[in-house]
N, C-alpha and C positions, 0 to 999 in steps of 0.2 A: 512851225510854231517856235517862237523863241523860248528857250528853257530858262526860266527864272526860278528863284527859290520857291515861290508859291506853286509853280508847276510841279516841282519835284515832290512836294508834299502829297500831291494827288495822283501820282503816276499809277498807283495801284488802288483799286476799289473792290471791296468785297460785295458780291451779290448775295443778298439775304434770301436765298432760295436754293432748294435742291432739285428743282425742276430743270432737267437738261434741255427741254424745249425752250424755256424762257432764257436760259443761259446762252444758247446758240443765237437766238434772235437778238437779244440785247447786246451780246458781244459783237455781232456784225454791225449793229448800228452805232456802237461806241468806237469802233476801230479807227475811224478817221480822226478822232481826237488824240490818238496815241496813248489812250489810257489802257492799262492792263486790268481786265476784269477777272476776278477769281471767285469761284463759288465758295460758299461757307462750308460745304462738305469737305472741300479740299483742306480746309484748316481745322477740321474736326469740331466745327461749331454746330450744335444741335439746333433744330428748328425752334423758333420762338413761339410762345403762346400767343393766340390770336383771339382775345376775349371780346373784341369790340364788334359793333354792328354796322360800322361804315368802313369802306375800303381805305380811306385816308388814315384812320386811327390804327388799323391793323398794319398798314405799310410802315407807318412811323414806328410802331412797336418793334417790327421786325428789323428795321434799319438800325435803331438804337441798340437792339440786342446784339446784332452782328458786329457793330462798331465797338461796343463795350468789350466783347470777347476777343476781338482781333486787334484792337488798337489802331484800326485803319478806318478811313472813310468807308461808308457803306451805302449801297443802293438797294432798295427793296421795291418789289412790285406786288400789289394786291389786286387781283383781277377776278372777274366773275361774270356769270350770265344772269341777266335780269329779264325775266319773262313777264310781259304785260299781264297775261291772263292769271299769273300767280302773284300779282301785287308786287312785282319786282324781285321775287325769289327765283332761284336760290341765293343770289347775291353773294354775301361774304361766305356763305356755306357751300359754295359751288363745288369745291374739291371733295366735299363729303356728301354730295347730293345722293349718290346711290345708296349710301348706308341708311338713309331714311326708309328704304323699301326692302331692306334685308340683303342687299348686295354687298360684296366686298368693295372697299375704296378703290377707285381706278377710273381712268378716262373712258374705257370701253363700257364699263357698267354704268357710268354717269349718262352716257348717250342712250343706253338701253332703257334705263329708268325714265329719262326725260321723254323719250318717244312713247313709252307706255302711258305715262301720265297725260300726254297731250293727244292721245289717239282719238279722243272724242271731239277735238277741236279741228274742224275741217273747213270752216268758212273763211272767206277772205278777211284778213286783219286779225284773226283770232290767234295766229301763231307768231305775232310780232314779238321781237326780243332784241335786247342790246347786249353786246359784249363791252365791258368796262374795264379799263386799266388805270390804276392810280400809282404813280411812281413817287417815291420819297428818297432824297439823298441827304446824308448828314456827314459833316466833317469829323465829328466825334459823337460819342454817346450823349454828350451834354449840349450839343449844338442847339442854340436858342433860335436859329433861323434856318430850319430845314428847307430844302428846295422841294417843291411839290408841283407835279404835273399830272394831267389826266387826259384820257382819250376815250372816245365812245363811238361805237359803230352799231347802227340799227339795221336789222334785217328780219328774216323769218326763219323759223325752225322748219327744216325740210322734213318730208314724211319718212325718209330713210337716209342713212349715211351715204355720202357720195364723195369720192376723192381720197387720196392716200397721203397727202402732205399735211403738215401741221400736227396739232395735238389738241387735247381737250375736246371742246364742242366744235372744232373747225369743220368736221365732216357734215354737221347738220346745220351750220350757220349759213343760210342761203342769202346771198347779196343780190337783190334785184338789178342793181346797176351793172353788174358783171354777168348776171345770169348763171352764176356758179356759186358753189360753197367756198369758204376759205380754203378747204382742203384740196380744192381743184386748182387753186391759183399757184403760179410759180412763187418761190420764196421771196424774190425781190418785189413782186407785185403785192403780195400779202403784207410785207413789211411797210410798204409805202402807203397802205390803205387800212391797216388793222388798227384796233383800239390801242394796242401796245405801240405800234408805229407812230400814231399820232401823239401819244404821251411821250415817247422818246424824243421826238422832234422838239417838243416843248422843253424837255429836260436838257437836251443838248444845248439849246439856246441859253438856258439858265446856267448851265455849267460854264459855258464860255463867258457869260456876263459876270458871274459872281466868283467863280473859283479859279479859272485859268488866267 
């Protein structure tokens, strides 16, 4: 890549997330562009409020927040699980799903709560769900033209967790085309087929077209 003035401006991008799993996945996918990804926690930036009911609005709020406090371009991901039987919930509330049922916030408790709530759904098609990722990148907090990309993967919620890779709902997100959950797939296969992987491929194309 030829290094021009515009390239230098965007050598470092802040990831508006404290989720180490997201950081590792996104870092691996951005590495070929030569961009340095830094988590907001490394810069002492607190998490942004997420008051909105759509992924894109929350991702934009997080990206603008991180960019404003860092003075750097920022990339934010808002992702969640949308279960058909629950009318698309938990959606943007995915990270806090377990707290609805008296559990502490956390991935393992989210899985426990989800399986308990779906225990009565045993017929074909009743456990259909989608993992959704929306990515937003801004050059500054006031960027009037944010880059927006989205990815979606449809599968079924398994009856019990299987696999040790990944995070979040990966152990119970069963993909019929692979005959495995996301947590059973090698990292490179997951990144190539996940909701975040699909969104990142769109985002990389946008970054190359608009920013680099």
